[in-house]
C-alpha positions as CSV (number, residue, x, y, z in Angstrom):
1,M,-22.5,-41.5,-150.5
2,W,-24.4,-41.0,-153.6
3,Y,-27.5,-38.8,-153.9
4,Y,-29.3,-39.3,-157.2
5,C,-32.2,-36.7,-156.7
6,H,-31.3,-33.4,-158.2
7,T,-32.7,-30.8,-156.0
8,L,-29.9,-28.2,-156.0
9,P,-29.9,-24.9,-158.0
10,S,-28.0,-24.4,-161.1
11,K,-24.2,-24.1,-161.1
12,H,-24.5,-20.3,-161.6
13,L,-26.5,-20.0,-158.4
14,L,-24.1,-22.4,-156.5
15,V,-21.1,-20.3,-157.6
16,E,-23.1,-17.1,-156.6
17,A,-23.7,-18.7,-153.2
18,K,-20.2,-19.7,-152.7
19,V,-19.2,-16.0,-153.5
20,N,-21.7,-14.6,-151.1
21,K,-20.6,-17.0,-148.4
22,K,-17.0,-15.9,-148.8
23,V,-18.3,-12.2,-148.4
24,M,-20.3,-13.2,-145.4
25,D,-17.2,-14.8,-143.8
26,Q,-15.2,-11.5,-144.4
27,D,-18.0,-9.5,-142.8
28,R,-18.5,-11.9,-139.9
29,K,-18.8,-10.2,-136.5
30,M,-15.9,-11.0,-134.2
31,F,-16.1,-10.9,-130.5
32,S,-13.2,-9.6,-128.3
33,G,-12.4,-10.9,-124.9
34,N,-9.7,-12.5,-122.6
35,W,-10.5,-16.1,-122.5
36,K,-8.1,-19.1,-122.0
37,C,-8.0,-22.3,-123.9
38,V,-8.9,-25.1,-121.6
39,K,-6.3,-27.6,-123.1
40,C,-3.2,-25.5,-123.4
41,S,-4.0,-22.2,-121.4
42,S,-3.1,-20.0,-124.1
43,A,-4.9,-16.7,-124.6
44,I,-8.0,-16.4,-126.9
45,T,-8.6,-12.8,-127.6
46,E,-11.1,-13.2,-130.5
47,L,-13.7,-15.5,-131.4
48,P,-16.4,-15.7,-134.3
49,F,-19.1,-16.2,-131.7
50,E,-19.9,-14.8,-128.2
51,P,-19.4,-17.6,-125.8
52,R,-22.1,-18.3,-123.2
53,D,-19.9,-20.8,-121.4
54,T,-16.1,-20.5,-121.2
55,S,-15.5,-24.0,-119.7
56,N,-14.9,-25.8,-122.9
57,L,-13.3,-22.9,-125.1
58,M,-10.2,-24.1,-127.1
59,C,-7.8,-22.2,-129.2
60,R,-7.7,-22.8,-133.0
61,E,-4.8,-25.3,-132.7
62,C,-6.3,-27.3,-129.9
63,H,-9.6,-27.5,-131.6
64,R,-8.0,-28.7,-134.7
65,N,-6.1,-31.3,-132.8
66,S,-9.1,-32.5,-130.9
67,K,-11.0,-33.4,-134.1
68,G,-8.9,-36.5,-134.3
69,D,-10.1,-37.5,-130.9
70,R,-13.7,-37.8,-132.0
71,P,-14.9,-41.2,-132.9
72,Q,-14.8,-41.8,-136.5
73,R,-17.8,-43.0,-138.5
74,N,-17.5,-46.7,-139.4
75,D,-17.9,-46.7,-143.2
76,N,-17.4,-50.5,-143.4
77,R,-21.0,-50.9,-142.0
78,E,-23.7,-51.9,-144.4
79,R,-25.8,-49.0,-145.5
80,R,-29.5,-49.3,-146.0
81,T,-30.6,-49.3,-149.6
82,F,-33.9,-49.1,-151.2
83,T,-34.8,-51.2,-154.2
84,G,-37.3,-50.2,-156.8
85,N,-38.0,-49.7,-160.5
86,W,-37.2,-46.1,-161.3
87,S,-35.5,-44.5,-164.4
88,C,-33.1,-41.5,-164.7
89,S,-34.8,-38.3,-165.5
90,D,-32.1,-37.3,-167.9
91,C,-31.1,-40.3,-170.0
92,G,-33.7,-42.8,-169.0
93,T,-31.4,-45.5,-167.6
94,D,-33.0,-47.9,-165.1
95,I,-32.3,-47.3,-161.5
96,T,-33.0,-50.3,-159.3
97,E,-31.1,-49.2,-156.0
98,L,-30.9,-46.1,-154.1
99,P,-29.3,-45.2,-150.7
100,F,-32.5,-43.2,-149.7
101,E,-36.3,-43.7,-150.3
102,P,-37.4,-41.2,-152.8
103,R,-40.3,-39.0,-152.0
104,D,-40.5,-37.6,-155.6
105,T,-39.2,-39.8,-158.5
106,S,-39.4,-37.0,-161.2
107,N,-35.9,-35.8,-160.7
108,L,-33.9,-39.0,-159.9
109,K,-30.5,-39.1,-161.7
110,C,-28.3,-42.2,-162.4
111,K,-24.7,-42.1,-161.2
112,D,-23.3,-40.9,-164.4
113,C,-25.8,-38.0,-165.0
114,F,-25.5,-37.0,-161.4
115,K,-21.7,-36.8,-161.7
116,K,-22.0,-34.9,-164.9
117,D,-24.4,-32.3,-163.4
118,K,-22.1,-31.8,-160.4
119,G,-19.0,-31.6,-162.4
120,F,-17.3,-34.7,-161.0
């Protein structure tokens, strides 16, 4: 999925945000208790949240395995696109199709400039 509108902060701020998130994850409050996994009945003694309802608690392993049970998004479906006459705010290349309807066209980027800005 491509997003051509440049609305994210600079790379420096993104790196700083990733570092801050890592620090936040280390400082995350953990809740202790005596719960059981609903799938395998193994003991759960610590969670990163305080459960309001214990009827659907799963251990880390069962939670990981259950992700495969979820219905997958069908990427073969047609995606809605919007056509128009826009230009890239960096290089001036014509942009004729977008996967979203732009509200502000002043920061639209072509695929190449978007990839360059994101470091792809």
